[in-house]
Every structure is written in structure tokens, then in C-alpha cells.
C-alpha positions as CSV (number, residue, x, y, z in Angstrom):
1,M,23.0,-38.4,-15.2
2,L,22.4,-40.5,-18.2
3,S,21.9,-44.3,-17.8
4,Q,24.6,-46.6,-18.9
5,K,22.3,-47.9,-21.6
6,V,21.6,-44.4,-23.0
7,S,25.3,-43.5,-22.9
8,E,26.2,-46.7,-24.8
9,E,23.5,-45.9,-27.4
10,L,24.8,-42.4,-27.9
11,R,28.4,-43.6,-28.2
12,E,27.3,-46.1,-30.8
13,I,25.6,-43.4,-32.8
14,V,28.3,-40.7,-32.9
15,G,31.4,-42.8,-32.1
16,E,33.5,-42.9,-29.0
17,E,35.6,-39.8,-29.8
18,D,32.4,-37.7,-30.4
19,Y,30.9,-38.5,-27.0
20,L,32.1,-36.5,-24.0
21,S,31.1,-37.0,-20.4
22,G,34.2,-36.2,-18.4
23,P,33.9,-33.4,-15.8
24,E,36.3,-31.0,-17.6
25,D,34.5,-31.6,-20.9
26,L,31.1,-30.9,-19.4
27,M,32.4,-27.8,-17.8
28,A,33.6,-26.5,-21.2
29,Y,30.0,-26.8,-22.6
30,S,28.3,-25.4,-19.5
31,Y,28.3,-21.8,-20.6
32,D,28.1,-19.4,-23.5
33,A,28.8,-15.6,-23.7
34,Y,26.1,-14.8,-21.2
35,L,26.6,-14.9,-17.4
36,P,25.2,-18.1,-15.8
37,D,26.3,-21.7,-16.4
38,A,24.7,-25.1,-16.3
39,L,26.3,-28.6,-16.6
40,P,25.0,-31.0,-19.2
41,D,25.2,-34.8,-18.6
42,A,26.9,-35.4,-21.9
43,V,28.1,-33.7,-25.1
44,V,27.7,-35.3,-28.5
45,F,29.1,-34.2,-31.9
46,P,27.0,-35.6,-34.7
47,T,28.4,-35.4,-38.3
48,S,25.3,-36.0,-40.3
49,T,21.5,-35.5,-40.3
50,E,21.1,-39.2,-39.8
51,E,23.2,-39.1,-36.6
52,V,21.2,-36.1,-35.3
53,S,18.0,-38.0,-36.0
54,S,19.2,-41.0,-34.2
55,V,20.3,-39.0,-31.1
56,M,16.9,-37.3,-31.0
57,K,15.0,-40.6,-31.2
58,V,16.9,-41.8,-28.1
59,A,16.4,-38.5,-26.3
60,Y,12.7,-38.4,-27.2
61,R,12.1,-42.0,-26.0
62,E,13.9,-41.3,-22.7
63,E,12.6,-37.7,-22.4
64,I,16.1,-36.3,-22.1
65,P,16.6,-32.6,-22.6
66,V,18.6,-31.6,-25.6
67,T,20.3,-28.3,-26.1
68,P,21.6,-27.5,-29.6
69,R,24.8,-25.6,-29.7
70,G,27.3,-24.1,-32.3
71,A,30.3,-21.9,-31.5
72,G,28.8,-20.8,-28.2
73,T,28.8,-17.0,-29.0
74,N,25.2,-16.7,-27.8
75,I,24.9,-13.7,-25.4
76,V,21.4,-14.3,-24.0
77,G,22.0,-17.7,-22.5
78,G,20.4,-19.5,-25.4
79,T,22.8,-22.5,-25.4
80,L,22.8,-23.1,-21.7
81,P,21.7,-26.7,-20.8
82,L,19.5,-25.5,-18.0
83,R,18.0,-28.9,-17.2
84,G,21.1,-31.0,-17.9
85,G,20.7,-33.7,-20.5
86,I,22.5,-33.7,-23.8
87,V,24.4,-30.8,-25.4
88,L,24.2,-31.5,-29.2
89,C,27.1,-29.6,-30.7
90,L,27.0,-29.1,-34.4
91,T,30.5,-27.7,-35.0
92,K,31.7,-30.8,-36.8
93,M,28.9,-30.5,-39.4
94,N,30.9,-27.7,-41.1
95,R,30.9,-28.4,-44.8
96,I,29.9,-26.0,-47.6
97,L,28.0,-28.6,-49.7
98,E,27.3,-26.5,-52.8
99,V,27.8,-23.1,-54.2
100,N,25.7,-22.5,-57.3
101,P,26.7,-19.3,-59.1
102,E,24.2,-19.7,-61.9
103,D,21.2,-19.8,-59.6
104,R,22.9,-17.8,-56.8
105,Y,22.5,-20.0,-53.8
106,A,24.7,-22.1,-51.4
107,V,23.9,-25.1,-49.3
108,V,25.8,-25.4,-46.0
109,E,25.8,-27.4,-42.9
110,P,25.1,-25.6,-39.6
111,G,28.7,-25.6,-38.3
112,V,30.0,-23.5,-41.2
113,V,31.5,-20.3,-39.9
114,N,29.8,-17.2,-41.3
115,G,33.0,-15.6,-42.5
116,D,34.1,-18.8,-44.3
117,L,30.8,-18.8,-46.3
118,Q,31.4,-15.1,-47.2
119,K,34.9,-15.9,-48.4
120,E,33.7,-18.9,-50.5
121,A,30.9,-16.9,-52.1
122,A,33.4,-14.1,-53.0
123,K,35.4,-16.6,-55.1
124,Y,32.4,-16.7,-57.5
125,G,31.9,-12.9,-57.4
126,L,28.9,-13.4,-55.1
127,F,28.0,-12.0,-51.7
128,Y,26.4,-13.3,-48.5
129,P,25.4,-10.1,-46.7
130,P,24.4,-11.1,-43.1
131,D,27.5,-10.2,-41.0
132,P,27.2,-10.4,-37.2
133,A,30.1,-8.9,-35.3
134,S,31.2,-12.4,-34.5
135,L,31.2,-13.5,-38.2
136,N,34.7,-14.9,-37.9
137,V,33.6,-17.3,-35.1
138,S,29.8,-17.7,-35.2
139,T,28.2,-20.4,-37.3
140,I,25.4,-20.3,-39.8
141,G,23.3,-22.6,-37.7
142,G,23.6,-20.3,-34.8
143,N,22.8,-17.3,-37.0
144,V,19.6,-19.1,-38.2
145,A,18.7,-20.0,-34.6
146,E,18.8,-16.3,-33.6
147,N,18.0,-14.7,-37.0
148,A,21.3,-12.8,-36.6
149,G,21.9,-9.5,-38.3
150,G,24.9,-7.2,-38.2
151,P,26.1,-3.8,-39.5
152,R,25.0,-4.5,-43.1
153,G,21.4,-5.1,-42.0
154,V,20.5,-1.5,-42.8
155,K,20.6,-2.2,-46.6
156,Y,20.7,-5.9,-46.9
157,G,18.5,-7.2,-44.0
158,V,19.1,-10.2,-41.7
159,T,19.6,-13.9,-41.9
160,R,15.9,-14.6,-42.5
161,D,16.0,-12.5,-45.7
162,Y,18.6,-15.0,-47.2
163,L,17.1,-18.3,-46.2
164,L,15.7,-20.4,-49.0
165,G,15.3,-23.8,-47.3
166,L,16.2,-25.9,-44.3
167,T,16.6,-29.5,-43.3
168,V,15.3,-29.9,-39.8
169,V,15.3,-32.8,-37.3
170,L,12.3,-32.6,-35.0
171,A,12.2,-33.5,-31.4
172,D,11.1,-37.1,-32.1
173,G,13.8,-37.6,-34.7
174,R,11.7,-37.1,-37.8
175,V,13.4,-35.2,-40.6
176,I,11.6,-32.5,-42.6
177,H,12.6,-30.2,-45.5
178,T,11.3,-26.7,-45.8
179,G,11.5,-24.2,-48.7
180,G,13.7,-25.0,-51.6
181,K,16.2,-23.4,-53.9
182,T,14.1,-20.7,-55.5
183,T,13.6,-17.1,-54.3
184,K,9.8,-17.3,-54.8
185,N,8.2,-20.1,-52.9
186,V,4.7,-19.9,-51.3
187,T,3.9,-23.6,-51.2
188,G,2.2,-24.0,-47.8
189,Y,3.1,-22.3,-44.5
190,D,6.5,-20.5,-44.3
191,L,8.1,-23.1,-42.1
192,T,11.6,-21.8,-43.0
193,G,10.7,-18.5,-41.4
194,L,9.2,-20.3,-38.4
195,F,12.4,-22.1,-37.6
196,C,14.5,-19.1,-38.2
197,G,14.8,-17.3,-34.8
198,S,13.3,-20.1,-32.8
199,E,16.5,-20.5,-30.8
200,G,16.6,-24.3,-31.0
201,T,13.2,-24.7,-29.3
202,L,11.4,-26.2,-32.3
203,G,13.9,-28.4,-34.1
204,I,17.5,-28.9,-35.0
205,V,18.7,-27.4,-38.3
206,T,21.1,-29.7,-40.1
207,S,21.3,-28.2,-43.6
208,I,20.7,-24.6,-44.8
209,T,20.2,-23.2,-48.3
210,V,20.9,-19.5,-48.5
211,K,20.5,-16.9,-51.2
212,L,23.6,-15.2,-52.6
213,I,23.6,-11.9,-54.4
214,A,26.0,-10.2,-56.8
215,K,29.0,-8.5,-55.2
216,P,28.7,-4.7,-55.5
217,E,31.1,-3.1,-57.9
218,A,32.5,-0.6,-55.4
219,Q,32.2,0.5,-51.8
220,K,33.4,3.3,-49.6
221,S,33.4,4.1,-45.9
222,I,33.1,7.4,-44.1
223,Q,34.2,8.0,-40.5
224,A,32.8,11.1,-38.9
225,I,33.8,12.5,-35.4
226,F,31.2,14.5,-33.4
227,E,31.6,16.7,-30.4
228,T,28.2,15.5,-29.1
229,L,26.2,12.2,-29.3
230,D,23.2,14.3,-30.1
231,G,24.8,15.6,-33.2
232,A,25.8,12.1,-34.3
233,G,22.2,10.9,-33.7
234,K,20.8,13.8,-35.8
235,A,23.2,13.0,-38.6
236,V,21.8,9.5,-38.6
237,S,18.3,10.8,-39.0
238,S,19.3,13.2,-41.8
239,I,21.1,10.5,-43.8
240,M,18.2,8.0,-43.5
241,A,15.6,10.6,-44.3
242,S,17.5,11.6,-47.5
243,G,16.8,8.5,-49.4
244,I,20.3,7.1,-49.2
245,V,20.4,3.5,-48.0
246,P,23.8,2.9,-46.6
247,V,25.2,-0.6,-46.3
248,A,26.0,0.1,-42.6
249,L,25.6,3.1,-40.3
250,E,27.4,2.5,-37.0
251,L,27.5,4.7,-33.9
252,M,30.1,4.5,-31.2
253,D,30.3,6.7,-28.0
254,S,33.3,8.1,-26.1
255,T,33.4,5.2,-23.6
256,V,33.9,2.7,-26.4
257,M,36.3,4.9,-28.3
258,K,38.5,5.5,-25.2
259,L,38.8,1.8,-24.5
260,I,39.6,0.9,-28.1
261,E,42.3,3.7,-28.2
262,E,43.8,2.5,-25.0
263,S,44.1,-1.0,-26.4
264,H,45.2,-0.4,-30.0
265,R,46.5,3.2,-30.3
266,I,44.9,3.8,-33.7
267,G,44.2,7.5,-33.4
268,L,40.6,7.6,-32.2
269,P,39.8,11.0,-30.5
270,I,39.2,10.5,-26.8
271,D,37.7,13.9,-26.2
272,A,34.8,13.5,-28.7
273,E,31.4,12.1,-27.6
274,G,30.5,10.2,-30.8
275,L,31.7,8.5,-33.9
276,L,29.7,7.4,-37.0
277,L,31.1,4.8,-39.4
278,I,29.0,4.8,-42.6
279,Q,29.5,2.5,-45.6
280,V,27.9,2.8,-49.1
281,D,28.2,0.5,-52.0
282,G,27.0,0.1,-55.6
283,S,28.4,1.4,-58.9
284,K,31.6,3.5,-58.8
285,D,29.7,6.7,-59.8
286,S,26.9,6.2,-57.3
287,V,29.3,5.4,-54.5
288,E,31.2,8.6,-55.0
289,R,28.0,10.7,-55.1
290,E,26.5,9.0,-52.0
291,A,29.8,9.3,-50.0
292,Q,29.9,13.0,-50.7
293,R,26.3,13.5,-49.6
294,V,26.8,11.5,-46.4
295,A,29.9,13.5,-45.6
296,Q,27.9,16.7,-46.1
297,F,25.1,15.5,-43.8
298,C,27.6,14.8,-41.1
299,R,29.2,18.3,-41.5
300,E,25.7,20.0,-41.3
301,N,25.1,18.2,-38.0
302,G,28.4,19.2,-36.4
303,A,31.0,16.7,-37.4
304,R,34.4,18.1,-36.7
305,E,36.5,15.6,-38.6
306,I,35.6,13.3,-41.6
307,R,37.7,10.6,-43.2
308,V,36.7,8.9,-46.4
309,S,38.3,5.6,-47.6
310,R,40.2,5.7,-50.8
311,E,41.1,2.0,-51.2
312,A,40.6,-1.4,-49.6
313,K,43.3,-0.9,-46.9
314,D,41.6,2.3,-45.8
315,E,38.3,0.3,-45.4
316,E,40.1,-2.2,-43.2
317,I,41.6,0.5,-41.0
318,L,38.3,2.3,-40.5
319,W,36.4,-0.9,-39.7
320,F,39.0,-2.3,-37.3
321,A,37.8,-0.3,-34.4
322,R,34.2,-1.4,-34.8
323,R,35.1,-5.1,-35.3
324,T,37.2,-5.1,-32.1
325,A,34.9,-3.1,-29.9
326,F,33.2,-6.1,-28.1
327,G,36.5,-7.7,-27.2
328,V,38.1,-4.5,-26.0
329,M,35.1,-3.7,-23.8
330,A,35.1,-7.2,-22.3
331,R,38.7,-6.7,-21.1
332,A,37.8,-3.5,-19.2
333,R,36.0,-5.1,-16.4
334,P,35.5,-8.7,-15.2
335,N,32.1,-8.9,-16.9
336,C,30.3,-7.4,-19.9
337,I,26.7,-7.8,-21.0
338,V,26.1,-6.8,-24.7
339,E,22.5,-5.6,-24.7
340,D,20.3,-5.5,-27.7
341,V,17.2,-3.2,-28.1
342,T,15.7,-1.7,-31.2
343,V,13.8,1.5,-31.7
344,P,12.5,3.3,-34.8
345,V,15.3,5.2,-36.5
346,S,13.6,8.5,-35.8
347,K,13.8,7.7,-32.1
348,L,17.5,7.0,-32.1
349,P,18.7,10.3,-30.7
350,A,16.2,10.1,-27.9
351,M,17.2,6.5,-27.1
352,V,20.9,7.5,-27.0
353,R,20.1,10.2,-24.5
354,E,18.0,7.8,-22.4
355,I,20.9,5.2,-22.2
356,T,23.3,7.9,-21.1
357,E,20.8,9.2,-18.4
358,L,19.9,5.7,-17.2
359,A,23.6,4.8,-16.8
360,A,24.2,7.9,-14.7
361,R,21.1,7.4,-12.6
362,H,22.0,3.8,-11.8
363,R,25.8,4.5,-11.6
364,V,26.6,1.8,-14.2
365,T,29.4,2.0,-16.7
366,V,27.9,1.7,-20.2
367,G,29.4,2.1,-23.6
368,V,27.1,2.7,-26.6
369,L,27.4,0.9,-29.8
370,A,24.6,0.9,-32.3
371,H,23.6,-0.3,-35.8
372,A,22.2,3.2,-36.0
373,G,20.8,2.9,-39.5
374,D,18.1,0.5,-38.3
375,G,17.8,1.7,-34.7
376,N,19.4,-1.4,-33.2
377,M,21.2,-0.4,-30.0
378,H,23.9,-2.4,-28.3
379,P,24.6,-0.8,-24.8
380,L,27.7,-2.6,-23.4
381,I,27.3,-2.9,-19.7
382,L,30.6,-3.3,-17.7
383,F,30.5,-4.6,-14.1
384,D,31.8,-7.3,-11.7
385,K,29.1,-9.9,-11.0
386,R,30.8,-10.8,-7.7
387,D,29.7,-7.4,-6.4
388,R,26.1,-8.0,-5.4
389,E,25.2,-4.4,-5.0
390,E,26.5,-3.5,-8.4
391,M,24.6,-6.4,-9.9
392,E,21.4,-5.0,-8.5
393,R,22.1,-1.6,-10.2
394,V,22.9,-3.4,-13.5
395,E,19.5,-5.3,-13.3
396,K,17.6,-2.0,-12.6
397,F,19.4,-0.3,-15.5
398,T,18.5,-3.2,-17.8
399,E,14.8,-3.2,-16.8
400,D,14.6,0.6,-17.4
401,L,16.4,0.2,-20.7
402,F,13.8,-2.2,-22.0
403,S,11.0,-0.1,-20.7
404,K,12.3,3.0,-22.5
405,A,12.8,1.1,-25.7
406,V,9.3,-0.2,-25.7
407,E,8.0,3.3,-24.7
408,L,9.6,4.7,-27.8
409,G,7.9,2.1,-30.0
410,G,10.8,-0.4,-30.0
411,T,11.3,-3.9,-28.9
412,L,13.5,-6.2,-26.7
413,S,15.8,-7.6,-29.3
414,G,16.9,-6.8,-32.8
415,E,19.3,-9.8,-33.4
416,H,20.5,-11.5,-30.2
417,G,17.2,-13.2,-29.4
418,I,15.5,-13.8,-26.0
419,G,16.9,-17.0,-24.6
420,L,17.2,-17.0,-20.9
421,A,18.2,-13.3,-20.4
422,K,15.0,-11.6,-21.5
423,E,12.2,-14.2,-20.9
424,R,10.9,-12.3,-17.9
425,F,10.5,-9.1,-19.9
426,L,8.4,-10.6,-22.8
427,N,5.1,-9.3,-21.3
428,M,6.4,-5.8,-22.2
429,V,5.9,-6.6,-25.9
430,M,3.6,-9.6,-26.0
431,T,0.0,-10.1,-24.9
432,P,-0.8,-13.3,-23.0
433,E,-2.7,-14.5,-26.1
434,T,0.4,-14.1,-28.2
435,R,2.5,-16.0,-25.8
436,E,-0.1,-18.8,-25.7
437,V,0.2,-19.1,-29.5
438,L,4.0,-19.5,-29.1
439,R,3.4,-22.3,-26.5
440,Q,1.0,-24.1,-28.8
441,I,3.4,-24.1,-31.7
442,K,6.1,-25.4,-29.3
443,K,3.9,-28.1,-28.0
444,S,2.8,-29.2,-31.5
445,L,6.5,-29.7,-32.6
446,D,8.0,-30.7,-29.3
447,P,5.2,-32.3,-27.2
448,K,7.6,-33.6,-24.5
449,G,9.3,-30.3,-24.2
450,I,12.9,-31.7,-24.6
451,L,14.3,-29.1,-27.0
452,N,16.2,-26.3,-25.3
453,P,13.9,-26.3,-22.3
454,G,13.7,-23.4,-19.9
455,K,14.0,-20.7,-22.5
456,F,11.5,-18.1,-23.8
457,V,8.7,-20.6,-24.4
């Protein structure tokens, strides 16, 4: 519990209405999209870098833990206030400060929703590519904290690839600026890259400068239905080996398709094992050529049905299923974990088979979604956490999942981060020496260990 003096100081900094300490308010900020929960002692909503700095100066002086938070879509427990203290919620810092079409950049506050930035950029004929599945909810600050990706990562990369500069408040309240507004910038260490993906453990980002690019002239999506997952996996390998770089190349298995069809009745086949959703973009001529080639690769690998979009409304229909998959799966059982492992693209068919075999071995219901074009797998694990025996099987499945991914040359996370969920598995991919370097970086920027404590460092 915070002292009366500290509570009064925080109220003075952010204002009475932006300081919460009632039990129902604390409960609302005690969880994210992962399983556990932890109560904070207070929640504050700063509206400026200066207010964040002032809050951190108080917290640093009193050695109070601070957990930065955005929209709370984190699915590895990254925004849980494990040691109580202050939840510093940045959702009221939600202004798009500048869009510069001439130099192709935008400056935003961390509470700006990803989808809103994309819509604003489109008004200028520009494009912000990173598109996590939660783009209509998740905030840019959270995307930076996790180095979020999304379906378009195959061609366009992830959040880090579009960061030009940051304003960051350090643990003791000091404010620093990293990077700038130019694409090329090698002045000193890459501090912008360091803070991206640091999950709120090194500093609190209060302003973000992102690179924008020209919006492609045309795009087209192809949906291919496969009798077997193996055929879908081989089609992915064929497409990626051909030299075509699709915007997105998504894979969905029968478990996911059946649940989507039960919810929305949109005509997905419930007897097929796999579905690929591929998008290409560029000039009108190149898009037509690449769409035809992609469709041919799918046919050669056993696709029984292929649909190609003709206009914008066709695109929306084809992508509706993929965008709603997480929500539909979460409704199927009381609990759902969205896992996140990445393997080399050539190992995708093998990893798909491993997931299916592991699910059967551990008697766990698992749907497979994947950003297949970059090897990023999202097994969706359905269960009831009140069933202790089932939870044990889920934990064994998860441990074997990570082991298999690493065995195939992959890693623990492609875009969701480590947070609380995967900390105990880090030794699979990091040597003790590497982890010590992480701890040293953490200690140099947060010597009292107050920023998002209890997470992967």
C-alpha cells in the first residue's frame, strides 16, 4: 500500500480523476490477456512526458515498482504488476502529433491505437505496415514494447523496422531522446533498437517517431483450401522459394476453421485440414502476375479450391476469418493461450506436424494459426484452468512445443515477447553469459529494479 504522502503527490501530478485506488479500479488493472493476475496499489494516467517524469521521480525516490501499461492486450503477462506498486497507464497519451508526408514520418504518443495511425497515414497516401492481429485495439506504445509484428511481417517487417526515434523516461525520471527523423542515423549506439522489445523494463516510451512508406498501387488476396496440412505447408515453402515476397502468408488449420464457421457461417470448409490466405501487392501488372503464380503453386501442392479477390470488398471477406480467429477460439473454452514460436520457413511443415503430434500426445485441444511466410507459429491452446490435471497437460505441451521449435532452429517468440510466461524457458535459447549481459543493461538503466519487476530480466 502506498503511503498517504505518496498518494497525495501522485494525485497532485496527474490530477484527482487520473489517480485510481479503489478496489474495483485496481481489479480492472490487475490482469492482461494472459492467465494470472496481480493487484497494483494505484493506477495513474499521465497525459504528458513531464507527468510521466514526475511520477517516476517519486517512484524512484520511494523505490516503488512501476508497471507501464497500454491497452492490456499483452498475452505473456507483460503488464501484470507482480510486485504491486503503480500501474502507469498511457492510454490517455493518445495524440497523433504530426504526419509529415514530405519526409514520410509520423510522431505519435504511446496511447495511439495502431489502426488509427494506419487510417491517418492513408489520408496522405501513406502506409504504416506493422499490423498485429489486435491492431484495432493495441497501442503503438505496446507495439514498441513488444516489437510487435503481424501478418504483413513477411514483406514489410516488424515494429523495429519502422522506428526512427523515441522519447523515453528513465527509471529515475530523466528524459532522453533517441534516434531522430531520418532513415539513416548511426550517431552512437542504437538506443531506439534497445528500447524496442524491452517490455517496459528499461524505460517508459512517451513519444514515438515512425517511418511511413508509399501506399502500394494495388493488392490482391488468394485463399487456398487444402485436404492436408502437409500440402499447405509445402505450398508455403514453394511460394517463398520462388522469389515472390507476399505481403502476408497465413495458415489456418481445421480446428480454427470449424470454430470460425460455427460462429460466423461464412462458408469455410469444415472437412479440409488447412487454409492458406496469401496477399500480394505492388503495381497492378505485378500483382496480377504474382497472384496467378501463387495460385499455381497452391494447385501444384494439392489445393482443391482457390479464391482470388477481385475488388476491395472481396479482400474484406477473405480476411474476416483471419482477423476474428483469436476471438472465436477464446469463446470455445473458458481459457485460451495464444502461443508464439518461430522456426525457419523451410521447417514450417515439420513444425506443423510436431504441433499436431504434441497435441494428440498430451490430449490438448490446439488450433494452428501461423504467419507462415516468416515461420511464426501461433498454436491456440484451449483449456479450463480450473481443471488442474488438464493444466498439467497444457504445461507439458507448451514445454515440448518450445523444445521442438528450438530443435528445428527456431526461437521462443516472434512477436509476443517473453514477459512472465516464458522467462523460465530462456535458457533454451540464451547462454548464462548472454543473460548476464541483459541483467547488466537493466541495472545500468534501472539500478533499483523498479521498472516492470519480475519479468524476463
